[in-house]
N, C-alpha and C positions, 0 to 999 in steps of 0.2 A: 130613304138611300139617297145619295147624290149622286149625280150624273157626271160631275167631272170631280177636279179637285175644289173648286169653286161652289159647286152646285148648281141646284135652278134658280135663282134666286126668286123668278116667279112663282112659284111653288112650293119651295119650302118654309114647312110650319114655323110659325115663330114659337120658342117653346114653351109659353105659356098657354100658347094653342093647342101643341102636341099632347100635352100632359091627360086631360081630358079626355081625349082621342083614344091614346093607350088604355085609360083606364077602362073606358067604354068596349074597346076592345077583349081587353080581360073578360070583363062579365062575360060578353056575347061567346066564348070560345066552345061550353058546349053548345050550343045553337047551330056554329060552323061546322063542329065537330058531326052535329047528328045532320042536318043539310049534306055536309061533302058525303057523308056516308050513302045517303039514301040515289045522291047523282050516281056514286060509286055502282051503288045496288042497280040503277034504273039506266046504264051505260051511258049517261047523259056527259061525255067531256066537257062543252060548251058550259052547262052548270056550272062542272066543278070546278071549272076555271073561274067563270064568276064569283063563285064564293071565297076562292084564296082572296082574289081582286077585293071584295067589299073585306074582308078580313085586313088585308094589309091598309086599304081606306081608312079603317077605327085604328090603327097605330101598333096594330100588331107586327111584330121582326118574321121575315121570310124563317127564321129558327123557330119561333113563336107557332107559325102556321104548320111547319115539317112538325112537329114534336106533338104539338097540342091539336091538331084539326085532322092532317094526312094519316100519320101513323096507326094513331088509333081507330078511326076510321077503317082504314087496311086491316087493323086486328078485329074487328065486329065485322068485316066479310069475310074472315077467315074462321071464325067461329060460327058464321052461318054454312060455313062448307061442310066443318066438321060435324054438323047439326044433318047434312043433307037439307039444309034448306035455300044453299048455292049452289049452283052445279060447278065444275072445275074452270069451262068456258067462261062462267060470268067472274070467276075469281082472276083469270088471267086477264080479260075486260077490264075488271076494277085496278090490278096492275100494272098494264099498260097507260090507263088515264091518269091516274096518280105519280106515273113515271115523266107522263106528259107534263103535268102542271110542273111537277119539280123541275123540269129542264125551262119550263118559263119565267121558272122563278129565279132560279141560279144566276142571271145576269145581274140582279140585285146584290148578290151576295158579294161580288167580285167590287168591291171598294179600298179592298186594305194594304197598307202598304207591305212586302215582305215581311214578314214577320221573323224568319229564321232560317238561316242557309241549310239546316237538316233536315233531312228526308221524314217524312211522314208515310208509311206504306200502311195501306189497309187491305184485309184479304176476306171471306167467308171459309173456312176451312173444308176440308172434303167433303163432299154430300151436298153440304148447303146452298139451296136454290133462293132461299127465301133474303133477299139481299137490299131490299126498299132501306131499312135503318139501317145501313151500314154504309149505302147510296146518303143517303141524310148526314151521317157523320165527313163524310171523303169531302161533301159540299161546305158544309160548316165551316171543316178546317180549311180550305182552298179560299174561302171566302175572307178566312181570318188573317189570311195571309201566308201560312204552312206553305211550304213544296211536297204537293201529294202524290202520292200514286196509290192507285186504286186498281187491285186487282182482280175484284169482281166476286161472282159466286164460285163455289166447287174447286179450290185450288189445292190441288195434292201437296204434301208434302214436298217432294221434290222439287215439282216448280214454285214453290214460296221461297225453298231455300235457295235456289236459283238468282231469283230476284233480290232477295238479301244479297247474296251475293255481288250482284248488278248494282243496285243503289244505295249500297248500304245506310239503310237507315237508321236513324238515331232511336224511332218510336215506332211499335208496330201492334197493330190492332187488327184484335182478331175476333169474327163472329161466329156466334152455334146457336140455333134458335130451336133445333129440334133436341132433345135428350140423345137419341143416336147417334148423333155427332160430335158429342163431348168427349167421346174417345180421342177423334180425330185433332179434336183441338189440343189435348192436352199431350199428344204424341207430337207434334207441331210445336208446342211452344217447347216442349226439351229439346227436339231436335235443333230450334234455332237456337238453344242457349248454346249449345255444343260450336257455334258458328265463331270464327277469329276474334269477330267485331261484331257482338250478340247486339239487336235492339232492346231496347225498355218495351216489357209488352204490355196493353191494356185490352179488355175482352168486353163482348157485350153482345146482346141477343136472350132470349127470356129461359134457356138451356143451362146459363152457366151460375147461373145461383149455385146451386149445389156442388157445384164444382167448387167454389171461391169457399164454400161452408167446410169442405172436405180438405183443404189444405191447397189450394191455388192462391201465390201471393202473388196478383194481379190486380190492379184498380177496375172496378166495373164501372163500364160507360153504358147509360140506357135511353139515356135523350140526348138530341143533337147540341140543346144548350148545354150542356155540364161536360161535353168535351176539350171546349178548348184551356179552362184553368187547367184539366188533368194533363192533358198534353204540356202547357207550360212547365208545369210543375214536376213532371218527368224528364222533360230537358235540362231541367235544374239541378235534379237531385239523381244519386247512385241508382243503378239497378242491384236489386235483391240478388245475392249472391246465387240463391236454388227457388226461380220463381216455383217450382213443380215440388211441394216437400214428397220427403219420401214415401209416407204412409201413402197418398192419393196416387205417386208413382206405381205403386205396388200391386195399385186394384186396375190399371189399366193394361190391355192383355196388348202384346206386340203387332208392330203394324200389321203385320200379316194376317191376324186374325182380333183385329180392332173393333169386331163389336158390325153390327147392320150398319149400312148408311144408304142415305136417300139419292144419291149422284144417279137417279135412272133417267135418263134422257127421253123429255118429252119431244113426242114426233107427231102430236097433235096438230088439228090446223088451230088449234087456240093456242097451243105451246108454242106454233111457229109464230105467230102473231105478236105473243108477246114478245118474244125474242125480236122481230122487228120493229116492235116500239122501244125497246131498250136502244135497240143500236141506232134508231131515229132520235133518242133521247141524249144519248154520247155525241154525234152529230152535232145536235143544237151546242152542247156544253162547249163543244172544240170552236165553234163558229164565235161564243160567247168570249171564251178565251180570247181569239184571237182579236176580237173587237176593242175588248177593254186593255191587249196588250197596244194595239195602233194608240187608243186613248192614251195610255200612256206616254206615248214617244208623241204626240201631237204637244204633250204638255209640259216635257221635259225638256229641261237643259242638255243639250249633249255632252258639254265638256263635264260639268261639275255634277250632274243628276238631280240638281234641285230642281223645282218647280219651275215652269219660264213666265217671260213676260204674260202670255196669254192664260196662264193659270192665275197670276197673280191679279189679273184685272178679273178676273170670274169671282175667286176669291174674296178679294176685297169687299167687292160690289154686294158681295152675300152677308159678310159681316156690317156693310153697312146699313142695314135693317134693321139691326139693332143698335148700331155705334155705343157698342160696349166692349171696350178694351181699348188698345195701343198699337204703333207701329214703329219700326227704326226703317231708315233709311241708310245704307253702308257706303262708304265709297272710298276703297285703295288711296292712299296719300303715294303720291308722285309715283305712280304705277306706269304712266308713260316711259318714263325713265327707264325702269327694270328691262322692260319690252324694248327699248332703243340699244342699253348695253349691254344684256344679257340675253335677248332674243327671245322670240314669240314662243317659243320649249320650255323659257324658264318662265315668261311668264301667264302661261297656261298650269304650268306645276304650282304655284302662287294662287290663283284662281281657284283649281282645286281643294289645296289646303283651308284657302279663307270660309268655302264651302263647308268642308269637314267640320273646322272649327265652329262655325252657326250651328250647325245640328247639335255639335256636342251641347252647348250652353243652353238650347230651347227644350221645351216640352214636346211629346208626343202632339199632341193636340194644337201645338202653333205651327204656323207656315210660312218656311223660307224658300225666297225664291233667287235667280240671278235675272235682276232687272233688265241687264244689259251692259256688256262691257265690262268693265270693272264695280259696277256697281250692283248694290246685294239691298232685296228689302226684306223685312220678317214682321208676321200678322201675329198678335198674340193676343187672341180672344179673352174677354172678361178680365183682363190685368188693367190693373189702377196705372199712372201714367209713374208715379215713385219707384215701381217695382219693374216696370219698363225700363225705367233708366236703369235701374240697377243690372239685369237685363242686358242690354248696350253696353256696361262698363266691365260686363264681364267676358261677354264676346272680344271687345276691344283687348283688355287683358290677356287673351287666351292668342288671338293672334299676333302680336307684339311676343311675349313669351315663347310661341311656339315657332316665330322666325328665325330664320338661322343669316343662312347668305344667298340671297339678297336682303336683309333686314326690312322686315315688312310691318305698315302700321296703318291705321284705319280711322276717318273718322266716320261721326255717325249722329245723326237726327232723330231727334225722337218725339212723337206726336201722340192726341189720341185720336182713337177711331172717329170718324162725324158722321153723321144721315147721307151726306155728301160724299162720294169718294172720291170726286175731282178737288174737293175742301183738304180731306184727309192726304192727300199727294203734295197736295201744295203744301200743307203742314210741315209736313216732314220731311221737304226740301229745303225747305226757308231754314229749318231746323240745321240740317245738315252745313246746308253753307255759313252758318255761323259758328259752327266746329269747325270749318275750313278756315273761315278769315282770323277764325279765335288762336290760331297756333298747329293744326292739324293733330292727328293724334288725340284727339278729344271729344267727350260728348256732349251734345248741346241738348237741352228740352225746350219743345214749345207747346205751347198751354192752347194754342187756338189757330 
C-alpha cells in the first residue's frame, strides 16, 4: 500500500518482484488461515497480528487477509463453539482479537480517492450480533473511497428507517447470519422500500441464501473482495421495483410476531470484554481516518484540489525507479495579465478551471498536480511519449475551448520519465520553454 501520493520509494516493490510474492501469498492462504485460527483458539493476539503481517509481506491485499484468513478462521471458532469444543468466553476473545487485527490493518486500506458522493449504509438487522463480516465489508468500501455509514449490530427497523431518512443512502447493505433473524431482514427491506427516496439493497451473511432463492431480489455479497464491483453496479443501474416478491412477503409474519430473535444482551464478563474491544477498534479506525485526512491535506493544493508540489516530488521519485512513462509541464499563457486586469479572484477561478480540465483529460492512474503559481504538472505512468503528446494536445484544446471571458490558453512541454527525477524535471521544463518561445498555446516535445 502507498504511504502517500507518491508511495514509499524505498520500500515499494517493482512490479516484476511483487507478482511472485503475490502468487506465493495465494498459495499460503490455507496455512495462514490455519495458523490464524490456532492463534485465536490460543487467545494469542501477538501471534495473530504477526500472521497477518506475514501474509501482507507475501503480497496478499488487506481484503484477501480479511476474507481468506480472518473470516474463515472465525467461522472455524464458531463451529468449535457449536460443538462445545470452545467456550463462549473463547469465542468472545477470538472476536476481540480479530477486531484488533482488523483495526491495525484498516489504515492500509485508506489510499483511494473519493469514489462517489453517494452514501453507502451498512447494518446488521435486528437480532444480529455477529458482525465481523459486515465490518470487513464496511472497511473495504471505505478504503475504496465510498462514503460509508456503518450502523453496526442489532439495528431495529425504526432506527434503520431514521438513519435512512437522515443520511439518504443510495445503497444499503443488510446482513443476517442466523436463520431466526431472516424475517427481520425481509421486513426491514420492505419498510425501506416504502421510503420517499429508497436505497438500492444488497444482502450478506450465511442465512440469506434461502431468502434469495425464495424471492428476495437483491444481490448477495459474501466476501469483502466482491463488494466494490457490486456497489459500483448498483450505483449505475436502476433498483428493482419490488425487492421482495409477493410469495416471499406472504411467508413473513408481521413485525409484532416476526419470529425469534437473538438480540439478547450479553452481560457476562466475556461479553463486556468483547464490547470494549470493539469500541477500542472503532477508536483506532477514527484515529486512522483523521491521520489519512491530515495526510491528504498535506499533499493537496488548497485552491484547485489537485496534488501539490510536495506530492509531485514524491510521486516522481517513485516513478523514476522504473522510468516507464511520460510527464507534462503546463504553464498558462499571459496569466499575470489576467490577474492584473481582472483581479486575483478571477485568476483563481481560471486556475480551478484549468485543474478541472486536466482531470477530465487524464486517466485515473495518472497524476495531476499544481506545481506552483500558474504551472501544473502531469505524470503519465506507462505511457509512451507519442501518446503523451496526444494527451497534452487534448488538454490544450480543452482549456482553450472551455475558456470564455477572459480567454485562456496554455503552453505544454512533454518529455519521457527518466531514472533521475531531476533530469525529468529539466526535460519537461526545456520542452515548455520551446512551446513558449514558439508562440504559446502550443505543445512541444523533448525526447531527453
